[in-house]
Structure formats: C-alpha cells, structure tokens
N, C-alpha and C positions, 0 to 999 in steps of 0.2 A: 626438388630438393637441390641447391649450388652447390656447385662443389668450392673449395679452396684452394686458391693460386699457390704454387709454391712461389717461397718466398714471405708471405704473407708475413705482418708482425703482430695479428692481432689474437690474442688465447682463445680459445674457446672456453664460454659459455656453460659447464653442464647441467646450468639450471633448463635448457634451452637446446645445448646442441650435442651433440654422441658422436661416436666414433666406431667407426668400421674396422675391424682385426680378422685380417684376413694372411694368411699362409705365403700367399702367389704375390700378393701388390703391398703388403703392410700395414699399416694404420692410414685411414682414408677418414677426414675430416668429417663432417656433416653441420654445416654450423648449418641452423635455422631447423633440425631435425623435429621438437614439439611433438613426440609421439606419435609420427607420420610413417607408422610399421609398414603399413602396406607399401608404401612407394621404397621405404628402404630395402624390403626384401626384394620386389622388382629389382631394384636397382645393383640392389650389392649381393645378393644369394642365390647360389646354383646347387641344383642337384648334388652333393657328393661333397659340397665345398659353402657350407653353411657361415662359414667365419665366423665372430662373434659382434653383438651390438653393446657397446658401454657407453651406459648413461646413468644419469641422474636422476633421484624422483623422491619426493618428500609422501606421507603417510600420512594423515590426520584421522584416517578411517580404519576399521577392519576391514580387508580386502572384500569386496562381494564376490568371488570366482576362486575357483580352485583355477591352477594355470598347469598347465603340462607343457616340458620343451623336448619334444621323443626326436630332435637333432643332437642331442649333448647337456652334458651339465651345465648348468645354469651357476654360479658363483656371485653373494649376495654380500655386502662387506657396507656393515651401518657406521657410519660416519657421526650421526648423534639422536639421539633419541633412543627407547627402545621398544621392541617387538617379540613377538610372540609365534615364531614362524612352525608351521603344523606341515609335519608331510605324510600324505597317504601311501603307501608300504603297499606292494603286489602279493600281499599276505591281508591285507585289509586290516593292520596294523594303524594307528596313527600318533606320527613321532611328533613332539613338543618341546622345543629349544628355544630361549628367549635370547636372545642376542641385543648387544649394548653398542657403546661407543667402542671403535678398533677392534671389532669382533665381524667372522665372518660365519656363515653357513652357506653350504655346495649343495646345491637340489639335485639329483640322479637324474641322468635322463629318462623320460618319459614314467618319469612319481608325480603325482598331482601336489600341487603344495597352493597355500595362502597364508597370511599373514595376520594375525590382531594386532593393534597400537594397543602397546602399555602407556607408551608416549608417544606423543608427533615423532616419527623416526626422518632420517634422509637417508639414503642407500645408494649407493655404488652397485649397478648391476652388467654381469659380463653374461650377455644373454646369449642362445644359440638360436635365433628368432623361426629361422621356418619353421613352417609345421604347428606352431603353439598353438595350443588348443584352451578353451574357458568354458569353465561349467560350473553355473553359479550354486550358492554355498546355502545350505538351509538355515535354518536357526539351530538345528542340533547340530551345526558344524560349529560354531563359535565355542 
C-alpha cells in the first residue's frame, strides 16, 4: 500500500481507497486499499492499538460467511439499498435488523454477524480489523 504525501489534492475514492483511524497518528489515507486486509493489519495495527478501518463496499449477494471482530465494535452505515443484518448473540439468539439508507447498525465486539441483501446496498464500515474471523454460513442461516 502506498502512503499519501502531505498536501496531495486528490480526494480518496472510497470504492478503491480506505482510511485508517488511530488515536495516536490520526487519519491515515490508504490509497489503493481494494480489500488488502492482511497488508493493512500488518502495516497499521498493533496489539492493544487496533485503530479502525474505514471502507466502503457494495453488496449484491447475501454474505457467504459470519464475521466476528474481537478487537471492538463495528459500525455499519448503509448509504444506498437495504440489507437485513443478523447478529448471533452469546445466548444463541439471532437478532435481525433491516437497515436502509442513512441508517446504521453496531455489531458488538465478539458477536458474529452476517447480512442478507434485500436490495443491493452500499455501506460505509468502521471496522476494528485485527483478529477478525469468518465462518461459513449454512442454508439454515438465511
């Protein structure tokens, strides 16, 4: 990942770029991110200081996995479309929440979550990336 130079006059294009938020170094632009999670974690995250990855993604299919972020809460802001987010609580219950434009959901730390597409949606993610795990969804999970 290349770093931005101070004073660059190009806007970030969130379809391909991202931002790392860190309380120690501030906002670090990540031009050309394009879902380079492993490189991002190696370059910007340390134990006890995960920061947050700010990224934009379009989903046009149900997510194929359950995702869990042990390093902190994730905020998902839907800007276009609609999705049903499903959270699997520690007691085994599943909470389903439909989120549309200009609405958000918080996925608590350690809570597995996934999404079903009601209509293709675009969302802005503020994700504590280190330690994120995935497990496949089954046909019962829809």
